[in-house]
N, C-alpha and C positions, 0 to 999 in steps of 0.2 A: 402473141408472134414477138420473135427478138430479131436483130438484125441478120443471124447465123441462117433462121430458118425463112427470113426473107430470101435470102440470097439464093438458096436453096430451091425456094419455090419461083422465083424468077427463072432460073436456069431450067427448071423442070418445063416452065410455061413456053420455051424455046426463046426468051429474049438473047440476042448477042450478048456476049460478056463486056464488051466495050461499051454496050447500051447503058450501063448504070456502074456507078460508084457508091459503095457502103464502108463510111468509116471504119477503119480497122479490121474488114472483114473482107472486101470484095474492092480492091485497087488494082486498075492496071495502068503500066507504066510503058511509055510516056502515054499519060493519057490522052484519050479521044478529042477532038473537034468539038462532039457535042453528046452530052449523056445526063442523067438524070442521077440526083444525088441525094443522100440521108447522110446527117450529118449532125452532132451535137451542136447544138444553138448557144448564144451568149447565154450565160446564167446556167440552170439546170435544165433546160427544153432541149428539144430537136428540131431541126429544119430538115424539108422537103423541098427540092427544086429540080430545076434544070439549067444545065451549064452550056449556052449558046453564044457564040460569036464572041468568046472571050469573058464573059460576063455570067456571073453566078447568079439566078433570079430566084430567090426562096419564094415558092408558091404556098407553101403551109408550114405554120409551127405549130407543135403538140408539146405537152407536158412531160408524157412517157413515151419510151423507146417502142412498144406494142403500138401505141395509137399512130406514131408517125409511120412504121413498117407497115401496119394493115391500111393505110392511106396510099401509101405508096404502089403496094401489090395490086390494090382495087384501081389505082388511076390507071396503071402500066400495063395492067392484064384484065380490067374489069369483072373481077370476081372477089368475093370475100376468102381469106385464107385460114389458116388455123386461128384459133383462139387461144388467148392464153396471153 
């Protein structure tokens, strides 16, 4: 699963568009007060976490975009998504 597939899956699951931000795929402006995010991390990895009360809280780091996207989908909607 890549970032584009993740955005489609989260939308299809009924999550409000302002509840998540996915780097270079799904970003709202102005940013909402609280949201989940997936973004490139430092180095070659990926970060997934929550933005709350003006702070980014990285909940997990991954080596691949696919692993990060799958973790975010499972965390937010409680299911396994597309493989790949």
